[in-house]
C-alpha positions as CSV (number, residue, x, y, z in Angstrom):
1,M,39.7,-93.5,-25.5
2,T,37.0,-95.9,-26.9
3,L,33.8,-95.9,-24.9
4,H,32.1,-99.2,-24.3
5,I,28.7,-100.1,-23.0
6,N,28.2,-102.0,-19.7
7,A,27.6,-105.6,-21.0
8,D,26.5,-107.0,-17.6
9,R,24.0,-104.3,-17.0
10,L,22.5,-104.6,-20.5
11,W,22.1,-108.4,-20.1
12,Q,20.6,-108.0,-16.6
13,N,18.0,-105.5,-18.0
14,L,17.2,-107.9,-20.9
15,M,16.6,-110.8,-18.4
16,A,14.5,-108.5,-16.1
17,M,12.3,-107.5,-19.0
18,A,11.9,-111.2,-19.9
19,E,10.3,-111.8,-16.5
20,I,7.3,-109.8,-17.6
21,G,5.0,-112.2,-19.4
22,P,7.3,-115.2,-19.0
23,L,6.5,-118.5,-20.8
24,S,7.3,-122.1,-19.9
25,K,10.0,-122.5,-22.6
26,G,11.8,-119.4,-21.9
27,G,10.1,-116.9,-24.1
28,S,7.8,-113.9,-23.4
29,N,4.2,-113.0,-24.2
30,R,3.6,-109.2,-24.1
31,Q,1.1,-108.6,-26.8
32,T,0.4,-105.1,-27.9
33,L,-1.5,-102.8,-25.5
34,S,-2.2,-105.7,-23.1
35,D,-1.6,-105.3,-19.4
36,L,1.7,-107.2,-19.8
37,D,2.8,-104.9,-22.6
38,E,2.1,-101.9,-20.4
39,A,3.9,-103.6,-17.5
40,G,7.0,-103.9,-19.7
41,R,6.7,-100.2,-20.5
42,D,6.3,-99.4,-16.8
43,L,9.6,-101.2,-16.1
44,F,11.3,-99.3,-18.9
45,R,9.9,-96.0,-17.5
46,S,11.2,-96.8,-14.1
47,W,14.8,-97.3,-15.5
48,C,14.4,-94.0,-17.3
49,A,13.2,-92.2,-14.2
50,A,16.3,-93.5,-12.3
51,L,18.5,-91.8,-15.0
52,D,16.4,-88.6,-14.8
53,L,15.4,-88.9,-18.5
54,E,12.5,-86.9,-19.8
55,I,9.5,-89.1,-20.7
56,S,6.9,-88.3,-23.3
57,F,4.3,-90.2,-25.4
58,D,1.9,-89.6,-28.3
59,T,-1.7,-90.6,-29.1
60,A,-0.5,-93.6,-31.1
61,G,1.0,-95.1,-28.0
62,N,4.6,-94.4,-28.9
63,L,6.9,-93.7,-25.9
64,F,10.0,-91.6,-25.8
65,A,12.8,-91.1,-23.2
66,R,15.1,-88.2,-23.8
67,L,18.6,-87.3,-22.6
68,P,18.6,-83.5,-23.2
69,G,21.3,-81.9,-25.3
70,T,22.8,-78.5,-24.9
71,S,20.6,-77.2,-27.7
72,P,17.2,-78.7,-26.8
73,N,15.5,-77.1,-29.8
74,L,17.5,-79.3,-32.2
75,A,15.7,-82.4,-33.4
76,P,16.9,-85.4,-31.5
77,L,18.8,-88.5,-32.6
78,V,16.5,-91.4,-31.8
79,L,17.4,-95.0,-31.0
80,G,14.8,-97.6,-30.4
81,S,12.6,-100.5,-31.4
82,H,9.6,-102.2,-29.6
83,L,8.8,-104.1,-26.4
84,D,5.7,-105.9,-27.6
85,T,6.1,-109.6,-28.5
86,Q,4.5,-112.4,-30.4
87,P,2.2,-114.7,-28.3
88,T,5.1,-117.1,-28.0
89,G,7.9,-114.7,-28.6
90,G,11.5,-114.6,-27.6
91,K,13.4,-112.4,-25.1
92,F,15.3,-110.3,-27.6
93,D,13.2,-109.4,-30.7
94,G,12.7,-105.6,-30.4
95,V,13.6,-105.5,-26.7
96,L,17.3,-105.5,-27.5
97,G,17.0,-102.3,-29.6
98,V,15.1,-100.5,-26.8
99,L,17.4,-101.6,-23.9
100,A,20.6,-101.1,-25.9
101,G,19.4,-97.6,-26.7
102,L,18.8,-97.0,-23.0
103,E,22.3,-98.4,-22.2
104,V,23.8,-95.9,-24.7
105,L,22.1,-93.0,-22.9
106,Q,23.3,-94.3,-19.6
107,V,26.9,-94.5,-20.9
108,L,26.7,-90.9,-22.2
109,R,25.4,-89.7,-18.9
110,E,28.0,-91.6,-16.8
111,N,30.8,-90.2,-18.8
112,G,29.6,-86.6,-18.6
113,L,29.0,-86.4,-22.3
114,Q,26.2,-84.0,-23.2
115,P,26.0,-83.6,-27.0
116,Q,24.5,-80.5,-28.6
117,R,21.6,-82.6,-30.0
118,S,19.3,-84.5,-27.6
119,V,19.3,-88.3,-27.8
120,E,16.1,-90.3,-27.3
121,V,15.0,-93.9,-27.0
122,A,11.7,-94.8,-28.8
123,V,9.4,-97.6,-27.8
124,W,7.1,-97.9,-30.9
125,M,3.5,-99.3,-30.5
126,N,2.6,-102.6,-32.1
127,E,5.6,-103.6,-34.2
128,E,4.6,-107.2,-34.2
129,G,1.1,-107.1,-35.6
130,S,0.1,-110.3,-33.8
131,R,-2.8,-109.0,-31.7
132,F,-3.7,-106.1,-34.1
133,A,-2.9,-106.1,-37.8
134,P,-1.1,-104.6,-39.6
135,A,2.3,-104.5,-38.0
136,M,4.4,-101.4,-37.2
137,M,1.4,-99.3,-36.3
138,G,3.0,-96.7,-34.1
139,S,6.0,-96.0,-36.4
140,G,3.6,-96.3,-39.4
141,I,1.4,-93.5,-38.0
142,Y,4.5,-91.4,-37.3
143,A,5.7,-91.9,-40.9
144,G,2.3,-91.1,-42.4
145,M,2.0,-94.6,-43.8
146,L,-1.0,-95.4,-41.6
147,D,-4.0,-93.3,-40.5
148,L,-4.5,-92.9,-36.7
149,D,-8.3,-93.1,-36.9
150,T,-8.2,-96.2,-39.0
151,V,-5.7,-97.8,-36.6
152,R,-7.8,-96.9,-33.6
153,A,-10.8,-98.7,-35.2
154,T,-8.8,-101.9,-35.7
155,T,-10.0,-104.9,-33.6
156,D,-8.3,-107.9,-32.2
157,A,-9.8,-111.4,-32.3
158,E,-12.0,-110.5,-29.3
159,G,-13.4,-107.4,-30.9
160,I,-11.4,-105.0,-28.7
161,T,-10.2,-101.9,-30.6
162,V,-6.8,-100.4,-30.6
163,G,-8.4,-97.1,-29.6
164,A,-10.1,-98.6,-26.6
165,E,-6.8,-100.0,-25.4
166,L,-4.9,-96.8,-26.1
167,D,-7.4,-94.8,-24.1
168,R,-7.5,-97.4,-21.3
169,H,-3.7,-97.0,-20.8
170,G,-3.9,-93.2,-20.9
171,Y,-2.3,-92.5,-24.3
172,A,-5.2,-90.3,-25.4
173,A,-3.5,-87.5,-23.5
174,G,-0.4,-87.7,-25.7
175,S,0.9,-85.5,-28.5
176,D,0.3,-85.6,-32.2
177,P,2.4,-88.6,-33.6
178,Q,3.2,-86.9,-36.9
179,A,4.3,-83.7,-35.1
180,K,7.4,-85.6,-33.7
181,D,10.6,-84.0,-34.9
182,I,13.5,-86.5,-35.5
183,H,16.9,-85.8,-36.8
184,A,17.9,-89.4,-37.6
185,Y,17.0,-92.9,-36.4
186,L,19.2,-95.9,-35.5
187,E,17.8,-99.4,-34.6
188,L,19.7,-102.4,-33.3
189,H,18.0,-105.8,-33.8
190,I,18.7,-109.5,-33.9
191,E,18.9,-110.7,-37.5
192,Q,16.0,-113.1,-37.3
193,G,17.7,-115.2,-40.0
194,P,20.7,-117.5,-40.3
195,V,23.2,-115.5,-42.5
196,L,25.4,-113.9,-39.9
197,E,25.7,-117.0,-37.8
198,A,26.4,-119.2,-40.8
199,E,29.3,-116.9,-41.9
200,D,30.5,-116.4,-38.3
201,T,30.1,-112.6,-38.7
202,E,29.5,-110.5,-35.6
203,I,27.7,-107.4,-37.1
204,G,25.3,-107.0,-40.0
205,V,25.4,-103.5,-41.5
206,V,21.8,-103.2,-42.8
207,T,21.7,-101.3,-46.1
208,G,17.9,-101.7,-46.6
209,A,14.9,-103.9,-46.3
210,Q,12.7,-106.1,-48.5
211,G,9.3,-104.9,-49.6
212,I,6.3,-106.6,-48.0
213,R,2.7,-107.1,-48.9
214,W,0.1,-108.6,-46.6
215,Y,-3.2,-110.0,-47.7
216,D,-6.3,-111.5,-46.2
217,L,-7.9,-114.0,-48.6
218,T,-11.5,-115.3,-48.0
219,V,-12.7,-118.3,-50.0
220,T,-16.5,-118.8,-49.7
221,G,-18.7,-121.7,-50.5
222,S,-21.7,-123.1,-48.7
223,E,-22.0,-124.9,-45.3
224,A,-23.7,-128.3,-45.5
225,H,-23.8,-131.6,-43.6
226,A,-20.8,-133.8,-44.2
227,G,-22.9,-137.0,-44.5
228,P,-25.9,-136.5,-46.8
229,T,-24.2,-134.1,-49.3
230,P,-22.6,-135.9,-52.3
231,M,-19.1,-134.7,-53.2
232,A,-20.2,-133.6,-56.7
233,L,-22.9,-131.4,-55.3
234,R,-20.9,-129.6,-52.7
235,R,-19.7,-125.9,-52.8
236,D,-16.7,-126.8,-50.7
237,P,-13.9,-124.2,-50.5
238,M,-11.5,-127.0,-49.6
239,N,-11.7,-128.2,-53.2
240,S,-9.5,-125.3,-54.2
241,V,-7.0,-125.6,-51.3
242,G,-4.4,-127.9,-52.9
243,E,-3.9,-125.8,-56.0
244,L,-4.3,-122.6,-54.1
245,I,-1.5,-123.3,-51.5
246,E,0.9,-124.8,-54.0
247,S,0.5,-121.9,-56.4
248,I,1.0,-119.2,-53.7
249,L,4.2,-121.0,-52.5
250,T,5.3,-121.2,-56.1
251,I,5.1,-117.4,-56.3
252,G,7.7,-117.4,-53.5
253,R,10.0,-119.8,-55.4
254,R,10.3,-117.5,-58.4
255,D,13.9,-116.6,-57.4
256,D,16.2,-116.9,-54.4
257,D,15.2,-113.5,-53.0
258,A,11.4,-114.1,-53.2
259,R,9.3,-115.1,-50.2
260,A,5.7,-116.3,-49.9
261,T,4.2,-117.4,-46.6
262,I,0.7,-118.6,-45.6
263,G,0.7,-117.9,-41.9
264,C,-2.9,-118.4,-40.9
265,F,-5.5,-120.8,-42.3
266,N,-9.0,-121.1,-40.7
267,A,-12.1,-123.0,-41.8
268,S,-15.5,-121.8,-40.7
269,P,-17.6,-122.8,-38.8
270,G,-14.9,-125.2,-37.7
271,S,-16.9,-128.4,-37.0
272,R,-15.7,-131.8,-38.1
273,N,-19.0,-132.9,-39.7
274,V,-19.8,-129.6,-41.5
275,I,-18.6,-128.7,-44.9
276,P,-16.9,-125.3,-44.4
277,G,-18.7,-122.3,-45.6
278,S,-15.5,-120.2,-45.8
279,L,-11.8,-120.3,-45.4
280,N,-9.8,-117.3,-44.1
281,I,-6.2,-117.3,-45.2
282,T,-3.3,-114.8,-44.6
283,I,-0.6,-114.3,-47.3
284,D,2.7,-112.6,-46.9
285,L,4.8,-111.8,-50.0
286,R,8.3,-110.2,-49.8
287,H,11.1,-109.3,-52.2
288,P,14.1,-106.8,-52.1
289,S,13.0,-105.5,-55.5
290,E,9.9,-103.4,-55.6
291,A,9.3,-104.3,-59.3
292,E,9.5,-108.0,-58.5
293,L,7.2,-107.6,-55.6
294,T,4.7,-105.8,-57.8
295,D,5.0,-108.7,-60.3
296,M,4.3,-111.2,-57.5
297,D,1.2,-109.2,-56.6
298,A,0.1,-109.5,-60.2
299,S,0.8,-113.3,-60.2
300,L,-1.4,-113.7,-57.1
301,A,-4.3,-111.8,-58.7
302,A,-3.9,-113.9,-61.9
303,L,-4.0,-117.1,-59.7
304,L,-7.3,-116.1,-58.1
305,D,-8.8,-115.2,-61.5
306,A,-7.9,-118.7,-62.7
307,L,-9.4,-120.3,-59.6
308,R,-12.6,-118.3,-60.0
309,A,-12.9,-119.7,-63.6
310,K,-12.2,-123.3,-62.4
311,H,-14.5,-123.2,-59.4
312,P,-17.5,-121.1,-60.4
313,G,-19.4,-122.1,-57.2
314,L,-16.8,-120.5,-55.0
315,G,-15.9,-116.9,-54.2
316,F,-12.4,-115.6,-53.8
317,E,-12.0,-112.2,-52.2
318,L,-8.5,-110.8,-51.7
319,N,-7.8,-107.8,-49.5
320,Q,-4.4,-106.3,-49.3
321,I,-4.2,-104.9,-45.8
322,W,-0.6,-103.6,-45.9
323,H,2.2,-102.7,-48.2
324,S,5.7,-101.7,-47.0
325,P,7.7,-100.7,-50.0
326,V,11.4,-101.6,-50.4
327,V,13.6,-99.4,-48.2
328,E,17.2,-98.2,-48.8
329,F,18.8,-96.8,-45.6
330,D,20.7,-93.6,-45.4
331,A,24.3,-93.9,-46.7
332,R,25.7,-91.6,-44.0
333,L,24.3,-93.6,-41.2
334,V,25.2,-96.9,-42.8
335,S,28.8,-95.6,-43.0
336,A,28.7,-94.6,-39.3
337,I,27.7,-98.1,-38.4
338,R,30.5,-99.6,-40.4
339,T,32.9,-97.2,-38.7
340,G,31.5,-98.1,-35.3
341,A,32.1,-101.8,-36.0
342,E,35.6,-101.3,-37.5
343,S,36.8,-99.1,-34.6
344,R,35.8,-101.8,-32.1
345,G,37.3,-104.7,-34.1
346,Y,34.1,-106.5,-35.0
347,S,33.7,-108.6,-38.2
348,Q,30.9,-107.2,-40.4
349,R,29.1,-107.6,-43.6
350,D,26.4,-105.7,-45.5
351,I,22.9,-107.3,-45.3
352,V,19.4,-106.6,-46.4
353,S,16.6,-107.1,-43.9
354,G,14.1,-109.8,-44.7
355,A,11.9,-108.9,-41.8
356,G,9.8,-105.9,-41.1
357,H,11.0,-103.4,-38.5
358,D,9.9,-100.0,-37.2
359,A,13.0,-98.6,-39.0
360,L,11.3,-99.3,-42.3
361,M,8.5,-97.0,-41.5
362,V,10.7,-94.3,-39.9
363,A,12.9,-94.3,-43.0
364,R,10.0,-92.8,-45.0
365,R,10.5,-89.5,-43.1
366,V,14.0,-89.3,-41.7
367,P,17.5,-90.7,-42.3
368,T,17.6,-94.2,-40.8
369,A,19.8,-97.3,-40.6
370,M,20.0,-100.6,-38.7
371,I,22.5,-102.9,-37.0
372,F,22.0,-106.7,-36.9
373,I,23.6,-109.2,-34.6
374,P,23.4,-113.0,-35.1
375,C,20.7,-115.1,-33.3
376,R,21.1,-118.9,-32.8
377,D,20.0,-120.9,-35.8
378,G,18.3,-117.8,-37.2
379,I,15.3,-118.5,-35.0
380,S,13.0,-115.8,-33.9
381,H,9.2,-115.3,-33.2
382,N,9.8,-118.4,-31.1
383,E,10.6,-119.1,-27.5
384,A,13.8,-120.7,-28.6
385,E,15.1,-117.4,-29.8
386,H,18.6,-116.9,-28.3
387,I,21.6,-114.7,-28.4
388,E,24.8,-114.7,-26.2
389,P,25.6,-111.8,-23.8
390,A,28.7,-111.0,-25.9
391,Q,26.6,-110.7,-29.0
392,A,24.2,-108.3,-27.3
393,A,27.2,-106.3,-26.1
394,A,28.8,-106.2,-29.5
395,G,25.6,-104.8,-31.1
396,A,25.2,-102.2,-28.4
397,D,28.8,-101.2,-28.6
398,V,28.5,-100.6,-32.4
399,L,25.3,-98.6,-31.7
400,L,27.2,-96.5,-29.2
401,G,30.0,-95.9,-31.8
402,A,27.5,-94.9,-34.4
403,V,25.8,-92.5,-32.0
404,L,29.1,-90.8,-31.2
405,D,30.0,-90.6,-34.9
406,V,26.6,-89.0,-35.8
407,L,26.7,-86.6,-32.9
408,K,30.4,-85.8,-33.4
409,V,31.1,-86.4,-29.7
410,N,34.7,-87.0,-28.7
411,P,34.9,-89.1,-25.5
412,Q,38.3,-87.6,-24.8
413,G,36.6,-84.2,-24.5
């Protein structure tokens, strides 16, 4: 007998979660540790309570729902992702992995399958990094890649700290994040890219992930009146912008696997008749080779040295705020995902993740792997993000198959 998830129930849960923080174009806005983010977690907790799952949380704001095994002292197999969204996010980024994990636990319970090892669903805190940077805070703290005290001191654009929001929602009473014991971790996610759809492939077997470096760049000059100040006498940071932007993007064109993105660009003080005193720019560099990513980092530093020499009246301050090294996922878990897809008749291909995910952090500590499903036009971090119910079901079915494989559970008893 081949077990399958309940596709209708999974889809209904996805649509119910999307009603928390709904946006006019069909997306969702549940930014990290906001009241709407907590409302989404409350809905998740209510579904877990209905299944009599054990709920726990830690001081980093990570949430766990457990289906106990027959040997509760064994470290659990954990499935999961995140429920926070971008300000104009879609319905499925992160959410699919959490609710598909919940669906797997419900199928196990409905079929009377209690494995020796407990199975849990994780909701990691701040995967997106939109309200608070960097991204993947909760999983990063668990993995030892981020420091809890440093994270707690991080502020949003309004000056509110992560710590204040964690305390406001009651997470200060939680356990030590790094004390969490996990046997292995599986995460289902939309691809957030166009490859699977372009190749008409149902399942991406994720073998690893690109390395990522995030930077904040500040270019400083001197504010002055736009009218009386001659062009030749200005210390205008805008004088460097054309060469700066083109050169950063050129770093991302070094080969087909490289990526360079300027996501935010703000001039201060932001008045139309004032020469800016400073520019604040975010830079995102990515590559599946750690050596190449290191070289891209060196190219960025060399670019800024050249601009300092060319524009002696301007200051260029670069701060790397995050580095997620290249990840290779666990071969045994990758094989379990392939087996899960093959046994259910889904087309598949190996793929490397170009986006950051909680799985990248968790993989620093425990065996980890991911499953991708296609999303329409490869669009994500956008209200237009879309998957079909059958695609969600396929991904959750493969997740279920991988879970049964890892736990060595036979549905026939």
